[in-house]
C-alpha positions in Angstrom: -7.4 -3.5 3.9 -4.4 -5.0 5.6 -0.8 -5.1 4.4 -1.3 -8.6 2.9 -4.2 -7.4 0.8 -2.2 -4.4 -0.3 0.7 -6.7 -1.3 -1.6 -8.7 -3.4 -3.3 -5.7 -5.0 0.1 -4.3 -5.9 0.9 -7.5 -7.8 2.5 -9.6 -5.1 5.2 -7.3 -4.0 7.4 -8.3 -1.1 6.6 -7.4 2.5 9.6 -5.0 2.5 8.4 -3.3 -0.7 4.8 -3.0 0.7 6.3 -1.5 3.9 8.2 1.0 1.8 5.1 2.0 -0.2 2.8 2.2 2.8 5.4 4.3 4.7 5.5 7.0 1.9 4.3 10.4 3.0 1.7 10.5 0.3 0.2 7.1 1.1 -3.1 7.2 2.9 -2.9 7.1 6.7 -4.1 3.8 8.3 -7.5 4.0 10.1 -6.3 1.6 12.8 -3.1 0.0 14.1 -4.1 -3.4 15.4 -2.0 -6.2 17.0 -2.1 -7.9 13.6 -0.9 -4.7 11.8 -2.2 -1.5 10.3 -5.5 -1.3 8.4 -6.3 1.1 5.6 -9.6 2.1 4.0 -9.9 0.1 0.7 -11.3 3.2 -1.1 -8.3 5.3 0.0 -5.8 2.7 -1.1 -7.5 2.1 -4.5 -7.7 5.8 -5.2 -4.0 6.3 -4.3 -3.0 3.4 -6.5 -4.9 4.8 -9.5 -2.7 8.0 -9.2 0.6 6.4 -8.3 0.7 2.9 -9.8 2.7 4.1 -12.9 5.3 5.6 -10.6 5.6 2.4 -8.7 6.0 0.3 -11.9 8.7 2.7 -13.1 10.7 2.6 -9.9 10.9 -1.3 -9.9 12.9 -1.5 -13.1 
């Protein structure tokens, strides 16, 4: 899953917000850093979002 897919999965957040989220210490580490950008395992990102999505919603108010 690339950054664009993460943005969509997080409800259409901005590129800047997606960068902030994917840079968090508790966010899964990317499995590759390609010329087009970083790539994460979909299962890792989905599992992280199940735990942290409420925190993300609260911080955007």
